N, C-alpha and C positions, 0 to 999 in steps of 0.2 A: 529893549522889549517894552519899555514904558509906553512908547508911542502907540503900540498896537493894542494895548490893554491886556496883553497876555502876561500871566504870572506863572512862576515856576513851582508854586506850592510852598508850604511852610515847613521849614526845618524845626518847627516849634515842637514843644513837648507833645507826646501822645496822650490821648485821653484814656483814662481808665474805663474798663468795660465791666458790665455785669451780665447775668444770664438774660435778662429782658423778658418780654411777654409776647405771646402770640396775637393778642388782641389789644388795640385795633390794628389791622394791617396798615402798612405804609409807615411814614415817619410821624411820630407824635411827640410834641414837646411836653415834658412833664417836669415836676420839681426836680432840680439838680441834673437835668440832662434830657436826652432824646431817645425814645424807643423806636427801633426799626424792626419791621416784620414783613416777610413775604411768604407766599405759598409756592412750594415746589415738591410734589410727591416723590419724584424719582431722582432728584438731584442727590449726588453723593458727596458734594462739597459745595460750600458757599463762601463768598468773599464780599465784604463791604468796603468800598473805596471812598474816602472822604477827600473833598477838594475845597480849597479856600474860596474859589469863585468859579463862575462859569467858564472863565478863560484860563484857569490854571493848567499848566502842562502836565504836572505830576500830582498825584494825591499826596496829601501831607500825612495820611495814616491809612494803612491797609489792615483790615480786621478779618482774619480767617476764622470762621465760626467752627467750633467743635461740635459735631453732630450729637455727641453725648451730653452736651450742656446747652447748646443753643438751638435745639430742635425739639418741638413738641408736636407729636403726630407728624403732619406734613408742613408745618410752619417753621421757618427759620427766623430766629429773632435774637436781638442783642440790644442792650441798653448802654449808651455812650454817655459817660458822666461829663457834666459841665460843657456840653457842646452848645455853642450859641446859634441863634437863627442866622440865616444867610449862608450857611455851609451847604455846598453841593455834594451830591453823592451818586454813585452807580453801584450795581451789583455785578458779580460774576458767578456763574453757576456751571458746575461740571456734572456729568452723568453719562448714562448709556448713549451710544451713538448709532444704534441700529435703526435708523429712521424708517426704512421701508417696512420693517416688521413691527416696530413698536410705536412709531410716530415721534419719538424723541428727537429734539434738535439741539441738544446741549452743545455748547462751544465755549470752552473756558477762556478763549481769547477775547470774546465779545463782552463789552460792558453794557449791561442791561439797565433799562429805565424802570423805575418802580411803577408798577401798574396803578398804585393807589396815590401817586404823588398829587399834591394840590397845586404845584407850580413846577414848570419845566422850562429849561433853557436849551437853545439849539445852536449855540455859537459855532460848534465844530461839526454840526451835522452835515453829512454828505451821503445822500440816499444811494446814489449809484456806486460810490466807492464801497459803502458798507455792504451792498448786495453782492458785489463782485469779489471783494477782498475782505471778508469779515474779520474783525479784530486787528486789522492792519492800520496802525497810526491812530491819530485823534479823529474820530468821526462820529462818536456817539452823542446822543442827547443826555442831559443830566437833570436829575431832580434836585430840588432845593428844600432845605428845612426852613419853614416860615412860621411866624407867629400869626395864628389864624384869628386873633382878636379883632373885632370890628364893632363900632358903635352904630347900630341900626336905628337908633333914635325912635324906638317904638314901631318901626316899620314891620309889616307882615304881609304875606300874599293877599292880593285883593279878592281873588276867586270870584270874579263876576259870574252871574248865572249864565249858562251857555246860551239860553234862548235870547239873551240880550247882547251877546257878543258880536262885535264886528272886528274881524281879524285882519291884520295888515302884515303880510310876509315881507321881511326886509333882510338884506345882507349887511352886516355891521360894517364891513369894509367898503362895499360899493355904495352904501347910502350917503357917505359924506366924503369920499376920496376925490371926487371931481373938484377941480379948482373953483367952480361956480358955487360949491356948497358954502364957501365963505366961513368955515369953522376954524377954530384955533388948533384942533386936534383931528385932522382928517383921517378917516378910515379906522377909527378907534371907538371903544366903548364911550369915552368922553365926548367924541364927536356926535354920537347919537343923542346925548343929553342936550347938545346945542340945537338939535332939530325937534325937540319936544313941542315947541309952539306950533310947528306945522302939523304934527300928529294930532295935537289937541284941537286945533282949528278944524281939521278934517272930520273929526268926530269918531275916530276909531276907538275901540275899548281895549284891545290887546294887540301887542306886536308879537309876531312869530318870527324869532330870530333864526336864520339859517345857521348851520353848525358853529357853535362858540366854544365847544370843547377842543382842546389842543389837537391840531391836525398837522399833517405833513404837507407843506406847501410844495415840496419837490416831487410829490406823487402824481406825475402825469406821464402819458406814453412818450416814447422816444421822439416821435415826430414833433410833438408839442414842445418837448424840452429843447429840441434843436432850434426851435423858433424863439427860445427864451421865455416861453410861457410857463406858468406854474398853476398849481391847484388853487383855484380862487374860491370855489363854493365851500370847500371844507369837508366834503364827505370822505374823509380819510383820517379818522380819529386814531390817536395812539394813546392819549391820556384822558380818560373819561371823567376824572375828578378835577381837572385843571382847566381854567379858562384859556383860550388861545393867546399865547404871548404876543402874537403879531397884532393883536387889537389893543395892546397896552401902549402907553406913551413913554415908558421908562424900562431899562433893562434891570432895574433893581429887583431882586427876588421878591416875589409876592405882590408886586405893584399891579399886575394885571388882575390878580385876585381882588384887590381892593377896588380897582377901577370898575370891574364888572359889578361889584356890589353898589358902588356909587351910581352906576347907570340904573340898576334895578330900583334903588331907593328913589332916584329922581323921577323915573317913570311912574312909580307908585304914587308919589306925591301929586303927579298930574292926573291920577285916576286911570292910568294905563297899566294893564297886566302884562306879564312877560311869559311867553311860551317858548321853550327851547326845542329846536329841531335837532333830534339826536340820531346819529347813525351808529346804532349798536349792532347792526346786522353783520358788519365786517370791520376790519381794522386796517391801518396803514401798512401792516406787514405784508400784504399782498399774498401771492401764491408762492410756489417753491422757489421762484427766482427773486422773490422780494427779500428785503432786509430782515434781520433779526433785531427787533427793537425792545420787546419786553415779553409778551405772551409766548412767542415761539421759544424763547430761551428758558422760560420758567416751567411752562406746562403746555407745550404745543399739542400733545395728545389729548388734552382735556378741553382746551379752549376752542379748538377748531373742528369742523367736520372734515374727516380724512377719508380717503378712498380705502375701503377695507382690503382690497386686493394689493394695494401698494400705498402704505401710509406716508410715503414721501410726497404723495400728490394730495392736493386740496380739492374738496368738493366745493364747487362754486355756484351757489344759488343766487348770488348778488351781482354777478358781472364785474366784480372788483378783485377777483383773484382768490379770495377766501370767504368762508362763512363761519360766523361765530356759533359755537355749539350751545345755544342759549338755554337749553333745558337740561344741561348737566347740572347737578345740584350746586357745585361750587360756582359755576358761571352764572346760574340763575341768582344766587345770593349776591354775587358781585354786581350784577345789573341792578337788583333791587336796592342794595346798599348805596349805589351810585345815585339813583334817582331820589332816594330819600335824603341823601346829602344835599342835593341841589335845591330841594324844597326847604329843608330845615336850616341849612347854613347859608344858602344863597338866595332864599326867598322867592324862587321862581314860582309861577302860577300854574305851570303844566308843561306838557311835552307833546311834540309831534314826532312819531317814530318812522324814520325812513325805512322803506321796504320791510314793513312790520310783519309781513307774513312769514319772514324768516324766524321770527320769535314764536311762531306757531308750529315749527318743525321740531320733531323729537330728535333724539340722539341718532336715530337711523335715517333722519332726513324726511320722514313722512309727516304730513300734517296731523296735528293732534287736536281733538275738540276741547280737551282740558289741559292745554299746555301749562305746566307748572309756573313758568315765569309770567305768563299773561295773567293768570288768576292771582298770583302773588301780588302783582301790581294792582289789579282790580281791588283786592281786599286789604291792601296795606293801609293801616290806620294813618300813617304819616302822609300818604298820598290820597286820603279820602276826599279831599276837596280839590285836588289838582286835576286839571284837564288832561286827559289821555286820548290822543288822536292818532290813529293809525293810517299810514299809507298802506292800504290793505291788499298789497300784492308784492311779488318779488320778481327777480329777473329770470327765474326758472319756470315761469308759467303759472304759479299759484296765485289765483285771483280771488279775493275774499270780500270784495265790496258787497255789503249787505249780509255777510255771513261771517264776519270776523268774530273769533271766540270772545266771550264775555258779554256783559250786559251794558255797562256804562261806557265802553269804548266808543268814541266817535270815530268816523272814518272820512278821509278825503274821498268825496264822492266823484270818482272818475267818470261814472256813467252820466252824472249831471253835466259835467263839463262837455262831454262828447255830444250829448243830445242838444244842449243849448247852442253849441257852435253850429251844428247842422241845421237846426231850426232857423236860427238868425240868418244864415247864409242863403236860406230859401229852399232847403230840401222839403219835399212834399211827404204827406202821409205820416207826420210825426206828432200830430196834435194830441193824440191820446197819451203817448209817453211824455210829451212835454208837460201836459197837465199833471201827470204823476210826479215829475221832477219838481214842478212849481209847488206842489202840495207837500213836499218834504220826503219824497220817495217812500211812501207808505208801503209799496209793494215789497221793499227790502226789509223794512224795520218793524212795521206794525205786527205781522204774524208772529214775531219773536218777543212781543211785549216791549219793544224798544220805542224810542221817541223820535220826533223830528230832529232833535238836537244830536242824534247819533250820526247825522249827515252833515259834513262840512262842504258847503257848495262853493265852487270856484269855476271861473272861466279860464283864467291864466294863473300860472305859478312860476317859480324860478325855472322849472324844467319845461322848456317849450318856448313858443312865441310870446312876446309881450302883447298887450292888447292892441296897440297900434300896428304891430307887425301881423297880427292875426287878420286884419282887414287890408293889409298891404302886400302880402306875399301868399302864394299858393304852394311854394316849394321852399324848403330850408336852404339856407346859404351859409354853410359852416366851413367854407374854405379856409378861413383864418385860423381854424383849429389844427391844421396840419395833417388831417386824415382824409384828404381828398373828398370831403363832404360825405363820408360814409357814416359818421357818428350822428347821433340825434335821431329822433323819430321821423318817419316819412308820413305818418298818419296825423295830420294837423287839423283836418276839417275846417280849413280856412278858405277865405275868398278875398281876392285882391281888388275887387270892385272894378276890374277891367284892365288894369295895368299892373305888371309885376314890379314892385318896389317903388322908389321915389318917382314923383310926378309933379308937374305944376298945373295939371288940368284942374280947374276949379270945380268942375262937376264931380270928378272922381274924389277930390279932397273933401267936398261937401258930403258925399255919400259915405266916405270912410268915417267922418266925424259923427254922422248919424248912426252908423253901425256900432261904434264904440259906446255911444250913449244908450243904444238898445241893449247891449250886453250889460252895462252897469245897471240900467233900470230893472232888467229881468232879475239880476242877481239879488238886488235889494228888495224885490217884490216876492221872493221865494221863501217858503217855510224852510227852516233849518238854520245853519250857522253860515253867514257869508264871509268869504275871505277874498281880499284883493291883493295884487302884487304891487310892491312899492314902485312908484313911478308911473303906474298906469293912470293915475289920476291926473298926470300932466303929459300923457302920451309919449312916454319914453320908448325909444326904438333900439333894437340891437341889429339893425340892418338885415333882418331876416335870419340871423343866427338863432337857432332854437336849442342850442346846447352850449351856452357861454361859460361852461364850468372852469375854463382855463383863461378867461379873458379879464385879467386884473388890469384893466385899462379903460379908456372912455367908453368902449363898446359895452362893458359890463357895469359901468357906474351910472348912478342917477345924475343926469344933467339938470342942474337947478335953474338954468336959464329958461327951461320949458315951463317953469312955474309962472313966468310972465307971458311967454309966447302963447301958452294954451290956458289962459285964465278961465276961458269959458268952460272947458272940460273940468278944471279943478272946481269951479263953482258948481257945476252939475253934480259931480260926485258928492261934494259936501252937502248939497241940498237933498240928494237922494238918501243919504245917510240920515239926515234930519227927518225926512218924511217917514223913513222906516221907524225911527225912534218914537215918533208921535202916534204910531199905529200898533197897538198891542196885537191886533189881528194878524200882523205879519211876523209876530214873534211868539207863536203859540207853543205851549208846553205839550199839548196833545194834538193828535191828528184831526184834520177836518172831517166832518161826518156827512155834510149835506142836509143835516136836520135844522129845523127852525130854531133860531136863537130866542130865548125868552125875552119879551119886551121889545122885540124887533119884528118888522114885517118880512124879514129875510131869513133864509137859512145861513149857516155860517159860511157856506160857499155855494155859488150857483155857476155852472159852466155854460158857455155860449159859443156859437160859431158865427156865421154871417147873420143868423137870426137868433133872437133871445131864446134861451132854453133848448137850443138845438145844436149841441156840439157834434162835429162830424168825426166821431171816434174812428169809424171804420172806412172812411173815404181815403183812398190812396192818393188823391189829388189835393186833399185839404191842406191849407196853410194857415188859415186864420183861426185864432183862439182868443176868447175873451172870458173873463170871470168877474163875479161880484163877491166881495167879502163884506160880511156884516161886521159892524163895529163891536168891540167887546165892551160891555157895560154902556152906561148912558153918555159918557163923555166922548167916546171915540166916533168919528165920522165914518160912514160906510165908504168903501172903495169900489170903483169899477175900472177894470183894466182891459185894454184892447191891444192885442199883439198882431201886427200885420207885416209879416216878412215877405209878402208877395210883391210883385212889380206893378200891381194895379191899385187904384184908389178904391177904398171901401167906404160905402155909406152905411155906417154902423148904427144900429138902433141902441138906445139907452134905456135901461130899466126905469119904469115909472114908480117913483116913491112918493106916496101921499104926503103933501105938506113940505116936501123937500125938493131942492134943486141940485143938479150936478154942477160942479165948478171944475174947470180945467186946471189940473195941477202940473201935468207933464205932457209934452208933445215933442218927441225927439226929432220930428221933422223940422222944427223951428230952430232958428239960430238963438244963441245966447243974447239976452237973458230970458227970452220968451220960452225957451225949451223947458224950463222948470221954474215955477213961481211959488213964493211963500203964500200961506193962506190968505193974508190980507190983500194980495195982489191978483188972486185968481178970478178970472171972469166967469160969470155964470153962463151956462150953455142955454141958448134959446132954442126951443124945439125939442124933439125927441130923437134926433139923429145927429151924428157927428161925422164929418168927412175925415177919414183916416188916410193919410198919404202912404204911398208905398214905403216899405222898409222902415216902419216906425212903430213906436210904442206910445200909447196914450193912457194917461191915468186921470181919473176924476175923483174928487172928494165930495160927499153930499153935505148940504147944510140946509137948515130950515129956511123956508121962504120968508122974506121980510114983509 
């Protein structure tokens, strides 16, 4: 047995036990032992099973809790004396089994994972076996007792002001797993540390990490599993307090906890904040056919939305089999406790909430304007400086972009994405709405007293085409997922520039590169908070797959050879970020008004069409949009921007500024390095017109005449 790493448990002495405490939940190391506590209102008996290691075949001690001693209200608790760190454990709970009537799913055969565990091991985990034959053989996950001490070396969350943030969405595994990444620890938290120079050089301020809480890699549909695919993205959380063990470098209990902290500390030292993408709307336990991991076995009737007519069935607002009952008092407290833990103990700078509209649903499933969990997050003192970003919709049709409950919640602006995609591909009659999106979506946020920073602008994200695929494919190509191309969205608002997929046609390739520059330029010229997808700066492709959730292979990884192949695009993105940072007028805290700026001959914004001061808001054929932004204060240069997604050349007039000249900063129709120029290299424009080529964006900065 030594060769396999399996151990048979310890015939060692049993540890003495005491009554224990109901708070805090989970396992807590204290003087002279460890306290264990879990919640289960309707359990009639509870058993704690202690293992020497993750690979032990048998527990070395089984503790059956006396409800008259080890139960306080609905918490079951016990203190185990002299128990060292590194010990693994599970629970077993028994109780009523009338699932259809009460919703209880107690099964005394099943070993349960502590919902509050800070570290988890999955050595024996077998999702399909556990689902089909619960409690049969070794197949459960295990929690571990760890020493949570860590030397933060005075680190604390950076909490960059939102208006100055530039967010970079990345997948911890996919970011460095490709052999070309050239890192010592590919696909891990430590691998991200090795790529910090790239992030810093690019100029981003915050990374948004796709799910890092422990998730079930085996949670994929049967057709995907048959192809040997696994859950790659991580939207299948089972342990909300534990970093994902698959992103650690060692099986040692607690190592992934330490390495996550090492990553956060290193990013903070580089001036980069850390935002976690959290999937609190559902769990890895799935629907009625899914496995019992933890919540189902302790408090199924509390933690999930159940069908009132038959409580053996789950109400599914998420498309993932179950929906967390977020506004039950216990669940709401669990969620808040979890988020506060990640800020206080793990030093993260904020959260992006997947399918966040689920959190707005009451216990009856209906949307609530004052959902307790949302307002608890908004008003939490521990989260006061943390960024809270909502994906403000769910899979059951609740769409709340511009109307998400709360005041300081930011939102992924899906409307911005769709309008910009359509505008850049050449759809007509969008100039009015395009101007509104460029100006921070004031139609959504200003009437409610909210700010431009309530909108997170993006063109691409993990869910959908990459930027290069957006200009290379008009149809999704998800055949590799094993679902006959039925998965993933059909509404991409993309344009392939004339050929579907790969091509060697230089004209089409040139147009595609122009289009991706257009998208990036517009994103960084918009009011609000910009977010880019990792790899878009080097034109990463997924070969038209717009739902790579199960592609833990080169299709879903960042190919770092593109860093060299597409240096021009990398340079363009870096310089656009630099341009944004030197223009406070692009990072306003308040909405544009159109009123004159004190000390300037210009209003804060002026809109134009083919003629100055004449935007064609109501013209169904209009495509051209231009605008002039006045600099903020004396030090900032004014900006003039022309967007021409049409197929014809535009002879565009330039505003006349007394004593100043316009200098060309950006022209996406030009090849690198002329496509974007640093201030000292920008040529002055002669005359009062500029020829804007088809499918291009041009940006000018004003300077005093010499």
